[in-house]
C-alpha positions in Angstrom: -98.2 -356.2 -124.6 -100.1 -359.3 -124.1 -103.5 -360.4 -122.8 -104.5 -363.4 -120.8 -108.1 -364.7 -120.7 -107.5 -366.5 -117.4 -104.8 -366.5 -114.6 -101.8 -368.5 -115.9 -98.1 -369.3 -115.3 -96.2 -367.0 -117.6 -92.6 -366.9 -118.7 -91.1 -364.1 -120.8 -87.5 -364.3 -121.7 -85.1 -362.4 -124.1 -82.5 -364.4 -126.0 -79.6 -363.3 -128.4 -79.4 -364.8 -131.9 -77.1 -367.5 -130.6 -80.0 -368.7 -128.4 -78.3 -367.7 -125.1 -80.6 -366.3 -122.4 -80.1 -362.5 -122.0 -82.8 -361.7 -119.4 -85.8 -363.3 -117.8 -88.5 -360.7 -117.6 -91.4 -362.8 -116.1 -91.4 -366.2 -114.5 -94.5 -366.4 -112.2 -98.3 -366.6 -112.1 -100.0 -363.6 -113.8 -103.6 -362.7 -113.4 -106.1 -362.5 -116.3 -106.2 -359.2 -118.3 -103.9 -357.0 -120.4 -100.3 -356.6 -119.4 -97.3 -354.6 -120.7 -93.7 -355.4 -120.1 -90.8 -353.1 -120.9 -87.2 -354.5 -121.2 -84.7 -351.9 -120.1 -82.0 -353.4 -122.4 -80.0 -355.0 -119.6 -78.9 -358.6 -119.0 -79.4 -360.7 -115.9 -76.6 -359.0 -114.0 -77.6 -355.4 -115.0 -75.0 -354.8 -117.8 -76.3 -353.1 -120.9 -76.9 -355.4 -123.8 -75.4 -354.5 -127.2 -77.5 -353.0 -129.9 -78.9 -355.6 -132.3 -81.6 -358.2 -132.9 -83.0 -360.2 -130.0 -85.7 -362.8 -129.7 -88.3 -362.8 -127.0 -90.2 -365.9 -126.0 -93.6 -365.6 -124.3 -95.1 -368.8 -122.8 -98.5 -368.8 -121.1 -99.8 -372.2 -120.2 -99.4 -374.3 -123.4 -99.3 -371.3 -125.7 -95.8 -370.1 -126.9 -95.0 -367.1 -129.1 -91.5 -366.0 -130.2 -90.8 -362.8 -132.1 -87.7 -360.7 -133.1 -87.1 -357.3 -131.7 -84.5 -354.7 -132.3 -82.6 -353.0 -129.5 -81.2 -349.5 -130.5 -79.2 -347.3 -128.2 
């Protein structure tokens, strides 16, 4: 979940611990307000990702946030 005080260009991507891109979840303009994104555990071509630790990176305007997350099957 994330909130935007104003309309902004947003990118949200999932990376493995090696820094390789696993999936782009958002890469477009997003209106102000509260938003929720659910990753279905698949990569860019639709294959299931392995269980383990991943990093998500959320960028909105000049603000950037990265956090760890755990994918369990």
